[in-house]
C-alpha positions as CSV (number, residue, x, y, z in Angstrom):
1,X,-4.9,-5.6,20.4
2,X,-5.9,-3.2,23.1
3,X,-7.1,0.3,21.9
4,X,-5.9,2.2,25.0
5,X,-2.3,2.7,23.8
6,X,-3.9,4.2,20.6
7,X,-5.9,6.6,22.7
8,X,-2.7,7.7,24.4
9,X,-1.1,8.3,21.0
10,X,-4.1,10.3,19.7
11,X,-4.2,12.4,22.8
12,X,-0.6,13.5,22.1
13,X,-1.8,14.8,18.7
14,X,1.3,13.6,16.8
15,X,1.6,14.2,13.1
16,X,2.0,10.5,12.7
17,X,2.7,7.3,14.5
18,X,3.5,3.8,13.4
19,X,2.1,0.4,14.2
20,X,4.6,-2.2,13.1
21,X,3.0,-5.6,12.5
22,X,5.3,-7.8,10.3
23,X,2.0,-9.0,8.7
24,X,4.0,-10.4,5.8
25,X,5.1,-13.3,8.1
26,X,1.5,-14.2,8.7
27,X,-0.9,-16.2,6.6
28,X,-3.3,-14.1,4.5
29,X,-6.2,-15.0,6.9
30,X,-4.2,-13.9,10.0
31,X,-2.9,-10.8,8.3
32,X,-6.5,-9.8,7.3
33,X,-7.8,-10.4,10.9
34,X,-4.9,-8.4,12.3
35,X,-5.6,-5.4,10.0
36,X,-9.3,-5.6,10.8
37,X,-8.4,-5.6,14.5
38,X,-6.0,-2.6,14.2
39,X,-8.5,-0.6,12.1
40,X,-11.3,-1.3,14.6
41,X,-9.1,-0.2,17.5
42,X,-7.9,2.9,15.6
43,X,-11.5,3.9,14.9
44,X,-12.6,3.3,18.5
45,X,-9.5,5.2,19.9
46,X,-10.0,8.2,17.5
47,X,-13.7,8.5,18.4
48,X,-12.9,8.3,22.1
49,X,-10.5,11.3,21.8
50,X,-12.9,13.5,19.9
51,X,-13.3,12.0,16.5
52,X,-9.7,12.7,15.4
53,X,-9.0,12.6,11.7
54,X,-6.4,10.0,10.7
55,X,-5.0,8.2,7.6
56,X,-4.1,4.6,7.5
57,X,-1.0,3.7,5.4
58,X,-0.4,0.0,4.8
59,X,3.3,-0.8,4.0
60,X,4.3,-3.7,1.9
61,X,7.7,-5.0,0.7
62,X,9.7,-3.3,-2.0
63,X,9.8,-6.5,-3.9
64,X,6.0,-6.6,-4.0
65,X,5.8,-9.4,-1.4
66,X,2.8,-8.5,0.7
67,X,-0.9,-9.4,1.3
68,X,-2.3,-7.2,-1.4
69,X,-5.2,-6.6,-1.8
70,X,-6.3,-8.6,1.3
71,X,-4.9,-6.1,3.8
72,X,-6.3,-3.1,1.9
73,X,-9.7,-4.8,1.6
74,X,-9.7,-5.5,5.4
75,X,-9.1,-1.8,6.1
76,X,-11.9,-0.9,3.8
77,X,-14.3,-3.4,5.5
78,X,-13.7,-1.6,8.8
79,X,-13.1,2.0,7.9
80,X,-15.1,2.3,4.7
81,X,-14.2,3.1,1.1
82,X,-10.8,4.8,0.5
83,X,-10.2,7.6,-2.0
84,X,-7.3,5.7,-3.5
85,X,-4.7,3.0,-3.0
86,X,-1.2,4.4,-3.8
87,X,1.3,1.7,-4.6
88,X,4.8,3.0,-4.7
89,X,7.5,0.3,-4.3
90,X,11.0,1.7,-3.9
91,X,14.1,0.9,-1.9
92,X,17.2,2.7,-3.0
93,X,19.7,0.8,-0.9
94,X,18.2,-2.5,-2.1
95,X,18.3,-1.5,-5.7
96,X,14.5,-1.5,-6.1
97,X,13.1,1.0,-8.7
98,X,9.9,1.6,-10.5
99,X,10.3,3.3,-13.9
100,X,7.4,3.8,-16.3
101,X,5.2,1.4,-14.2
102,X,7.8,-1.4,-14.3
103,X,9.3,-2.5,-11.1
104,X,13.0,-3.5,-11.2
105,X,15.7,-5.0,-9.1
106,X,19.2,-3.7,-9.9
107,X,21.9,-6.4,-10.4
108,X,24.7,-4.8,-12.4
109,X,22.0,-4.1,-15.1
110,X,18.3,-3.6,-14.6
111,X,16.3,-6.8,-14.4
112,X,12.6,-7.2,-14.5
113,X,11.4,-8.2,-11.1
114,X,9.3,-11.0,-12.7
115,X,12.4,-13.0,-13.3
116,X,13.7,-12.9,-9.7
117,X,13.3,-15.1,-6.7
118,X,10.9,-12.5,-5.3
119,X,8.4,-13.0,-8.1
120,X,8.7,-16.7,-7.6
121,X,8.0,-16.5,-3.9
122,X,5.8,-19.4,-2.7
123,X,3.4,-17.1,-0.7
124,X,3.5,-13.8,-2.7
125,X,4.6,-14.8,-6.2
126,X,3.4,-13.0,-9.4
127,X,3.9,-13.0,-13.1
128,X,4.1,-9.3,-14.0
129,X,6.5,-6.6,-12.8
130,X,4.3,-4.0,-14.6
131,X,2.5,-2.5,-11.6
132,X,-0.8,-1.9,-13.5
133,X,-0.8,-5.6,-14.5
134,X,0.3,-6.6,-11.0
135,X,-2.7,-4.9,-9.5
136,X,-5.0,-6.7,-11.9
137,X,-3.3,-10.0,-11.2
138,X,-3.3,-9.7,-7.5
139,X,-7.0,-8.6,-7.4
140,X,-7.9,-11.5,-9.8
141,X,-9.2,-9.0,-12.3
142,X,-11.4,-7.0,-9.9
143,X,-9.3,-4.0,-10.7
144,X,-8.3,-4.1,-14.4
145,X,-4.9,-2.8,-15.4
146,X,-6.7,-0.3,-17.6
147,X,-8.3,1.4,-14.6
148,X,-5.0,1.9,-12.7
149,X,-3.6,5.4,-13.0
150,X,0.1,6.0,-13.1
151,X,2.0,9.0,-11.8
152,X,5.1,9.6,-13.8
153,X,8.4,10.9,-12.5
154,X,8.2,13.5,-15.3
155,X,5.0,14.9,-13.8
156,X,6.6,15.0,-10.3
157,X,9.7,16.7,-11.7
158,X,7.9,19.2,-13.9
159,X,4.8,20.0,-11.8
160,X,5.8,19.0,-8.3
161,X,3.5,18.1,-5.5
162,X,0.8,20.4,-6.8
163,X,0.6,18.6,-10.2
164,X,0.4,15.3,-8.4
165,X,-2.4,16.6,-6.2
166,X,-4.3,17.9,-9.2
167,X,-3.9,14.6,-11.0
168,X,-5.1,12.5,-8.1
169,X,-8.0,14.9,-7.3
170,X,-9.1,14.7,-11.0
171,X,-9.5,10.9,-11.0
172,X,-13.0,9.5,-11.1
173,X,-13.9,7.1,-8.4
174,X,-14.5,3.6,-9.7
């Protein structure tokens, strides 16, 4: 990937721009290499335009089929430690919801995602539809479920964005 198009984007000073990769179609190794390449080019481009501040958002699939934590780890290797990883699977039109840390697929009634074809996917399969447990499973225990913080819909509804910000800012870095 060439970093010059990124320099052009940074010079425009947009609020955001997207780099679409379809990394889910790649092997884990190729997806990791791609993210490292993109992050290296982002860093180079931002520095060449005057050290512009930017945020990297990695997007996965609403059915939890993605290269997690490999892609996030690749970004950390290039850009340095992140404050947090926010995992928020949702796709209204596809009937994907997360309620009290459990991810669901709607099919007349709610179903746990762990019983669907998505959870049995040959490349991205998993056992738990509880997002805390999913993180522990996908990181092979490196991040225990007990260390994953949850933001409830009740906190968002009652306190709004300020309450979410306060909650996130109060977390200890692990």
